[in-house]
ROLUM-215450 format. One line per 3 residues: number of its first residue (from 1); their letters; for each residue z, x, y of N, C-alpha, C, O. Coordinates in steps of 0.02 Angstrom, whole numbers, plus 32768, in hexadecimal, padded with zeros to 4 digits. Layout:
// residues N
NUM> a> Z/X/Y/Z/X/Y/Z/X/Y/Z/X/Y ~ ...
END
This chain:
// residues 165
1> mep> C49E/05E6/45C4/C4B7/05B5/4599/C4E0/0583/45B9/C50D/0593/45E1 ~ C4CE/053A/45A6/C4F1/050E/45C0/C532/04FB/45AF/C534/04EC/4573 ~ C575/04F4/45D2/C5BB/04F7/45B9/C5B7/04B5/4584/C5DF/04BB/4557
4> atl> C590/047B/4582/C59E/0448/4550/C579/045C/4513/C598/0451/44DF ~ C543/0474/450E/C524/04A0/44DB/C551/04CA/44B2/C553/04C4/4474 ~ C577/04F7/44D3/C5A6/0529/44B5/C5EE/0503/44A1/C611/051A/4473
7> rrt> C5FE/04CE/44C2/C639/04A8/44AB/C619/0484/4471/C638/0488/443C ~ C5E6/0466/4471/C5DD/0445/4423/C5C9/0479/43F3/C5C9/0466/43B8 ~ C5BA/04B2/43FE/C5AE/04DE/43C5/C5F5/04F3/43AD/C60A/04EA/4374
10> mgr> C619/0513/43E1/C65E/052C/43BF/C681/04F2/43B4/C6B9/0502/43A0 ~ C677/04AB/43B7/C69C/0472/439B/C68E/0472/4360/C6AC/0444/4345 ~ C662/049B/432D/C655/0493/42F4/C67A/04C2/42C6/C671/04CB/428A
13> ftt> C6B0/04E3/42F8/C6EF/0510/42D2/C71D/04E2/42DC/C722/04C2/4310 ~ C745/04D9/42A3/C781/049F/42A4/C7BF/04D9/42B3/C7C0/0514/42A0 ~ C7E6/04BB/42D2/C81C/04E8/42F7/C866/04B4/42EC/C86C/0477/42E9
16> gva> C897/04E8/42E9/C8DA/04A5/42E9/C8DD/04B5/4335/C8C1/04DC/435D ~ C91C/0473/4335/C926/0469/4387/C976/0480/4387/C9A0/047C/435B ~ C978/0499/43CA/C9B5/04AC/43D6/C9C7/04A9/4426/C99C/04AF/4452
19> vvt> CA11/049E/4434/CA1D/0498/4474/CA40/04DC/4492/CA70/04FA/447A ~ CA1F/04EB/44C6/CA4A/052E/44E4/CA7A/051A/4516/CA62/04F1/453D ~ CAB4/0529/4523/CAF0/0523/4555/CB02/055C/4571/CAF7/0595/455B
22> tvs> CB20/054D/45A7/CB51/0586/45C7/CB86/0561/4609/CB92/0527/4619 ~ CB96/058C/461A/CBD9/0574/465E/CBD1/05A4/4685/CBDA/05DE/4673 ~ CBBB/058F/46D1/CBAB/05A7/4708/CBE7/0599/473C/CC16/0576/4728
25> gdg> CBE7/05AF/4773/CC08/05A1/47A7/CC22/0556/47B0/CC5B/0540/47B5 ~ CBDC/0534/47AF/CBD1/04ED/47BA/CBD7/04BB/477F/CBC7/0480/4784 ~ CBF1/04D9/4744/CBFA/04BE/4704/CBC6/04B7/46DB/CB90/04D2/46E4
28> phg> CBD4/0493/46AD/CBAE/0497/4669/CB6C/0487/466F/CB5D/0455/468F ~ CB32/04B5/4649/CAF2/04A5/464F/CADA/04A7/4603/CAF6/04C8/45D7 ~ CA9E/047C/45FB/CA77/048A/45B4/CA2F/046F/45B1/CA12/044B/45D9
31> mtv> CA1E/0485/4584/C9D1/047E/4586/C9B4/047C/453B/C9C2/04AD/4519 ~ C98F/044A/451E/C96B/0445/44D6/C938/0486/44E3/C914/0491/4514 ~ C93F/04AC/44A9/C8FF/04D1/4492/C8E6/04D0/444A/C909/04BC/441C
34> nsl> C8B3/04E2/4443/C893/0502/440D/C873/0546/4400/C84B/0558/43D5 ~ C88E/0565/4431/C86A/05AA/442E/C8AC/05D5/4429/C8CE/05E8/4459 ~ C8B5/05DE/43F3/C8FC/060D/43E2/C8EC/0631/43A1/C8CF/0613/4374
37> tsv> C8FE/0674/439D/C8E4/0693/4371/C92B/06D1/4354/C94F/06E3/4382 ~ C937/06E6/4321/C959/0713/4310/C926/0751/4314/C8F0/0755/42F7 ~ C945/0783/4340/C927/07C3/4351/C939/0804/4322/C914/0831/4310
40> sld> C981/07F9/4315/C99A/082E/42EC/C9D9/0833/42D6/CA01/0828/4303 ~ C9F3/083F/42A3/CA2C/0839/427A/CA5D/0881/4283/CA96/0883/426B ~ CA45/08B2/42A2/CA74/08F0/42B4/CA51/091C/42E6/CA30/094E/42D9
43> ppl> CA61/08FD/4328/CA92/08D8/4340/CA73/0889/4333/CA3A/0877/4324 ~ CAAD/0865/433E/CA95/081B/433A/CA76/07F8/4381/CA95/07EC/43B5 ~ CA3A/07EE/4375/CA23/07DF/43B4/C9F4/07A4/43A1/C9CF/07A1/4370
46> ilv> C9FF/0770/43D8/C9BE/0733/43DF/C9A3/072F/4405/C9B8/0753/4432 ~ C968/0707/4415/C949/06F9/4450/C93A/06B1/4461/C929/0688/4437 ~ C942/06A4/44A2/C92F/065C/44A8/C90E/065D/44E8/C921/068A/450D
49> slt> C8DC/0632/4501/C8AD/0621/4527/C8AF/05E7/454C/C8A5/05AE/4538 ~ C8C0/05FA/458A/C8D6/05BD/45BA/C8B0/05BB/45F7/C8A4/05ED/4618 ~ C897/056D/460A/C874/0577/4645/C884/058E/467B/C8C0/0585/4685
52> tga> C867/05AD/46A7/C869/05CA/46E4/C878/0594/4722/C852/0565/4731 ~ C8AE/05A1/473D/C8BA/0569/4776/C8EE/052E/4758/C90C/0506/477C ~ C8F2/0530/471C/C921/0503/46F9/C967/050F/4714/C971/0547/472C
55> rtt> C998/04E3/4713/C9CF/04EE/4733/C9FE/050D/46F4/CA2F/052E/4704 ~ C9F2/0504/46B3/CA1B/052F/4687/C9FF/0566/4688/CA29/0593/4685 ~ C9BF/057C/468B/C9A5/05BF/4697/C9D4/05D8/46C4/CA07/05EF/46AA
58> qav> C9D0/05DA/4710/C9FA/05F2/4731/CA4C/05F7/471E/CA6B/062B/4727 ~ CA69/05C2/4704/CA9D/05BF/46F2/CAC0/0600/46BA/CAF7/061B/46BC ~ CA84/0609/4687/CA88/0637/465C/CA7E/0679/4669/CA9B/06A8/464D
61> ads> CA44/067E/46A1/CA47/06CC/46C1/CA8A/06CB/46F3/CA9F/0703/4702 ~ CAA4/069E/4708/CAE5/06AA/4736/CB13/06BA/4709/CB2E/06F1/4713 ~ CB28/0694/46D1/CB61/0694/4698/CB6A/06E3/467A/CBA0/0700/4675
64> ggf> CB33/06F9/466B/CB22/0737/463F/CB39/071C/45E5/CB49/073D/45B3 ~ CB31/06D9/45F1/CB34/06CB/4593/CB26/0682/458A/CB28/0655/45B4 ~ CB19/067E/454B/CB04/0633/453D/CB20/061F/44F5/CB3A/064B/44D3
67> avs> CB1C/05DE/44DC/CB26/05C9/449A/CAE8/05AB/448A/CAC2/0592/44B3 ~ CADE/05AD/4449/CA9F/0584/441E/CAC5/055D/43FE/CAF8/0572/43E3 ~ CAB0/051C/43FD/CAB9/04EF/43BF/CA78/04CF/43A0/CA50/04A8/43B9
70> ils> CA7C/04EC/435E/CA42/04D0/433A/CA4A/0489/431D/CA6A/0482/42E9 ~ CA34/045B/4339/CA2F/0418/431B/CA16/03F5/42D7/C9DF/03FA/42BC ~ CA49/03D2/42C4/CA30/03B3/428F/CA10/036C/4285/CA16/0348/42B6
73> crq> C9F1/0353/4251/C9AB/0330/424C/C9D5/02DF/4279/C9B7/02AE/428C ~ CA19/02EA/427D/CA33/029F/42A3/CA4B/02AA/42EF/CA74/0287/430D ~ CA2B/02E2/4308/CA39/02ED/4351/CA0D/02F2/4377/CA12/0316/43A9
76> epi> C9CE/02C9/4368/C994/02B9/4384/C9B0/0293/43D7/C996/02AF/4407 ~ C9D0/026B/43E4/C9E6/0259/4421/CA04/0291/4445/C9F6/0291/4481 ~ CA2B/02C4/4430/CA46/030A/4450/CA0D/0324/4472/CA0A/0333/44AD
79> amr> C9DA/0327/4441/C9A4/034A/444A/C97E/0337/4487/C96C/035D/44B4 ~ C973/02FB/4482/C95A/02D2/44C9/C97F/02D1/450B/C964/02CF/4542 ~ C9C7/02D2/44FF/C9F4/02D0/453B/C9EB/0308/4556/C9EC/0309/4593
82> far> C9E0/0344/4533/C9DE/0381/4555/C9A6/03A4/456D/C9AA/03DC/4587 ~ C961/0378/4561/C92C/0383/4561/C911/0371/45A4/C8E0/038D/45BC ~ C940/032C/45CD/C928/0312/45FE/C932/034A/4649/C961/036D/465A
85> rge> C907/0342/465E/C90D/0372/469A/C934/034B/46DC/C92B/0310/46EC ~ C960/037D/46FD/C973/0366/4737/C9B8/032A/4725/C9CE/0302/474F ~ C9CC/032F/46E8/CA07/0308/46E3/CA52/0324/46DF/CA52/0362/46DF
88> dhf> CA86/030D/46DC/CAC9/0326/46BD/CAC5/0317/4678/CADA/02E2/4661 ~ CAA3/034D/464D/CAB5/033A/4608/CAF2/0340/45EE/CAF3/033B/45B0 ~ CB29/0349/460B/CB64/034D/45F7/CB91/0309/4608/CBC7/02FB/45F0
91> agl> CB6A/02E3/463A/CB91/02A0/464C/CBA5/0272/460C/CB7E/025A/45E3 ~ CBE3/026E/460E/CBF1/023F/45EB/CC0D/0255/4599/CC2B/0232/4570 ~ CBF5/02A2/4594/CBFF/02BB/4559/CC4D/02EF/455C/CC57/0313/458D
94> ple> CC76/02ED/452C/CCBE/0320/4539/CCA7/0361/4533/CC8B/036B/44FD ~ CCA9/038D/4555/CC9F/03CE/4538/CCB9/03F2/44F7/CCF5/03F7/44EB ~ CC86/040A/44D0/CCB4/0420/4492/CCA8/046D/4490/CC71/047D/44A4
97> ygq> CCCB/0497/4480/CCD5/04D1/447D/CCCD/0500/443A/CCAF/0535/4432 ~ CCFD/04D1/4403/CD02/04F2/43C4/CD26/052F/43D9/CD51/0531/4406 ~ CD0F/0564/43B3/CD30/059E/43B2/CD07/05D1/43F1/CD13/060D/43F8
100> hrv> CCDC/05B0/4417/CCB2/05D2/444B/CCD0/05CF/4487/CCFA/05A4/4492 ~ CCC0/05FC/44B2/CCC2/060A/44FB/CC9B/05D6/4523/CCAC/05C0/455A ~ CC60/05C3/44FD/CC2C/0596/4518/CC30/0552/44FB/CC41/054E/44BF
103> pvv> CC23/051B/451D/CC10/04D4/450E/CBD8/04D1/44CA/CB9F/04E3/44D5 ~ CBE7/04BF/4495/CBB7/04A2/4464/CBAF/0472/4453/CBDE/044A/4456 ~ CB71/0460/443A/CB6A/0411/4419/CB98/03FE/43D9/CB92/0421/43A6
106> pda> CBBD/03D5/43DA/CBE7/03C4/43A7/CBCB/03AB/435F/CBA6/037B/4361 ~ CBD8/03C5/432A/CBB4/03B2/42EB/CB7A/03C7/42E2/CB58/03AE/42B6 ~ CB62/03FB/430A/CB28/0422/4304/CB1E/0449/42BE/CB4E/0462/42A0
109> lah> CAEA/044B/42AB/CAF0/0489/425F/CB05/04CA/4273/CB29/04E7/424A ~ CAF6/04ED/42B3/CB17/0531/42B8/CB19/052D/4308/CAF9/0507/432D ~ CB4D/0565/431A/CB58/057B/4355/CB4D/05BA/4359/CB69/05DC/432F
112> vec> CB22/05DC/438B/CB26/061A/4394/CB2A/0630/43E2/CB00/0626/440E ~ CB71/0655/43E7/CB8C/0666/4421/CB72/06B0/443B/CB83/06E2/441C ~ CB4D/06B6/446F/CB2D/06F8/4486/CB43/071C/44D9/CB5C/06FF/4509
115> rte> CB35/074D/44D4/CB42/0771/4515/CB01/0783/4518/CAE2/079C/44EA ~ CAE1/076F/456A/CA9D/0788/4571/CA95/07DA/457B/CAA7/07FE/45A9 ~ CA71/07EA/453A/CA5B/083A/4546/CA2A/084D/4575/CA35/087F/4597
118> hei> C9ED/0826/457F/C9AD/0834/45B1/C997/07EF/45BF/C9A3/07C0/4599 ~ C973/07EB/45FC/C95C/07A5/461B/C906/07CB/4633/C8FD/07FC/4656 ~ C8D5/07A3/4615/C897/07B9/4614/C875/078A/4635/C86C/075D/460D
121> pag> C85F/077D/4664/C826/0754/4688/C7E4/0754/4655/C7CA/0787/4640 ~ C7D5/0720/464A/C79A/0718/461A/C76F/06DE/4631/C786/06A8/4620 ~ C734/06DB/4655/C71D/06A3/4674/C74B/0676/4699/C770/0688/46C6
124> dhv> C742/062E/467B/C765/05EE/4694/C7A3/05F8/466E/C7C5/05C6/4676 ~ C7BB/061C/464F/C7F7/0627/4627/C82D/0662/4634/C816/0696/464C ~ C863/0661/4629/C893/06AD/4630/C8A1/06B3/45EC/C8BE/0681/45D8
127> lfl> C897/06E0/45BD/C8C2/06F3/457E/C8F2/0719/457F/C8F1/0753/4595 ~ C92E/06F6/4562/C96D/0717/455F/C97B/0733/4527/C980/070C/44F8 ~ C98A/0787/4516/C9A8/0791/44ED/C9F1/0796/44E6/CA17/07B8/4509
130> grv> CA06/0764/44A2/CA49/0778/44AB/CA70/0795/4471/CA60/0788/4437 ~ CAA5/07BC/4480/CAD1/07DA/4447/CAF8/07AF/442D/CB17/078C/4455 ~ CAFF/07A8/43FE/CB26/0763/43BF/CB6C/078A/43C8/CB76/07C6/43BD
133> vat> CB9D/0755/43E1/CBE3/077C/43E6/CC0C/0739/43B8/CC47/0741/43A7 ~ CBE8/06F9/43A8/CC1D/06D1/4372/CBDA/06A6/4358/CBA2/06A2/4373 ~ CBF2/0689/431F/CBCE/0657/42F8/CBF4/0629/42CD/CC2B/0639/42B6
136> cdr> CBDF/05FE/42C3/CBF3/05BB/429F/CBB8/05A0/427F/CB82/05A0/429C ~ CBC2/0584/4236/CB90/055C/421C/CBAB/052E/41E6/CBDC/053E/41C5 ~ CB8B/04F5/41DD/CB9B/04D4/41A9/CB5C/04A3/417C/CB31/0491/41A4
139> ege> CB52/0492/4148/CB29/0481/412C/CB13/0435/414F/CB33/040E/4172 ~ CAD3/0434/4138/CAB7/03F1/4158/CA60/03FD/4163/CA45/0434/4160 ~ CA42/03C3/416F/C9F5/03D5/4180/C9F0/03D1/41BE/CA0E/03AC/41E4
142> pla> C9BA/0405/41CB/C9AC/040C/420E/C97C/03E0/4238/C958/03BD/4215 ~ C974/03DA/427B/C939/03A9/4296/C908/03DC/42A7/C914/0413/42C1 ~ C8D0/03C4/4296/C891/03E2/42AD/C870/03CF/42D0/C878/0395/42E3
145> fhg> C82D/0400/42EF/C80F/03E6/432E/C7CB/0401/4318/C7C6/043C/4309 ~ C798/03D9/4315/C74B/03D8/430D/C728/03B5/4332/C742/0382/4347 ~ C6E9/03C2/4345/C6C0/039C/4366/C6D5/0368/4392/C6C2/032E/438F
148> grf> C6FC/037E/43BB/C72D/035A/4403/C752/0320/43E4/C75A/02EC/4405 ~ C772/0329/4393/C79E/02F0/437B/C7D1/031A/4364/C7CF/0357/4360 ~ C80E/02E6/4352/C842/030B/432B/C82A/02E9/42E4/C80C/02B5/42D9
151> ldv> C843/031B/42BC/C841/0310/426E/C877/0325/4248/C899/0357/4255 ~ C880/02FB/4213/C8B1/031E/41E4/C8A4/0355/41B0/C86E/0349/4194 ~ C8BE/0387/419A/C899/03B3/4164/C8BB/039E/4125/C8F6/0395/4117
154> vgh> C87F/0398/40FF/C887/0380/40C1/C885/03A9/4081/C84B/03B9/4074 ~ C8B4/03C1/4052/C89F/03E6/4028/C86F/03BC/3FFF/C87B/0380/3FF9 ~ C832/03DC/3FE0/C817/03BB/3FA2/C7FA/03E5/3F6A/C7E1/0418/3F80
157> ghd> C7F7/03E0/3F30/C7D2/03FA/3EFA/C795/03EB/3EEB/C787/03BA/3EC9 ~ C764/041B/3F05/C71B/0409/3EEF/C6F3/0445/3EF3/C709/0477/3F0E ~ C6B1/0442/3ED3/C690/0483/3ECD/C682/04A1/3F14/C670/047B/3F41
160> vpp> C689/04D9/3F1F/C66D/0504/3F4C/C633/04FC/3F68/C604/0519/3F4C ~ C625/04D8/3FA1/C5DD/04D8/3FBD/C5B3/051A/3FB5/C5CA/0552/3FAE ~ C571/0508/3FB9/C552/0549/3FC5/C546/0556/4004/C53E/052B/4030
163> wff> C542/05A5/400C/C546/05CB/4041/C505/05BC/4074/C506/05C2/40B1 ~ C4D7/05AC/4053/C490/0590/4080/C486/0551/4084/C499/0528/405B ~ C461/0545/40BE/C46B/04FB/40E0/C425/04DD/40A6/C413/04A2/40A8
END
């Protein structure tokens, strides 16, 4: 399977956009992700997939915890900022903690703070299963990602499309 083929195919699945953050001995780290899922309500667990070898991945492994900020539709610049490799993503940004022990993105739709339960190598990524220790959320419209680009999620009233093409 060619990586580009799988990327294109999986790009047909619309996802939300989030930023995973943590603090390790050398300061704050963060990374934009669209691979985030709720795993369990009891106990409360989520899963994030981070790129092997990335500074944020190592920082999450070292710190034993992380936060996820689920971005709003007006936060595309933040998503792009934290998606750039090799940069200090927090340069010029004041650290915002809210009610959390890990920095979070201000004005995000939700923050989920986790303690790492399991770390699982998976190909060119590392899966982090996090036990949720704190959350907060607000109303708003989410930022979405589909086919390699950002989208707004718009509710609409229309007939249900047929199941078959």
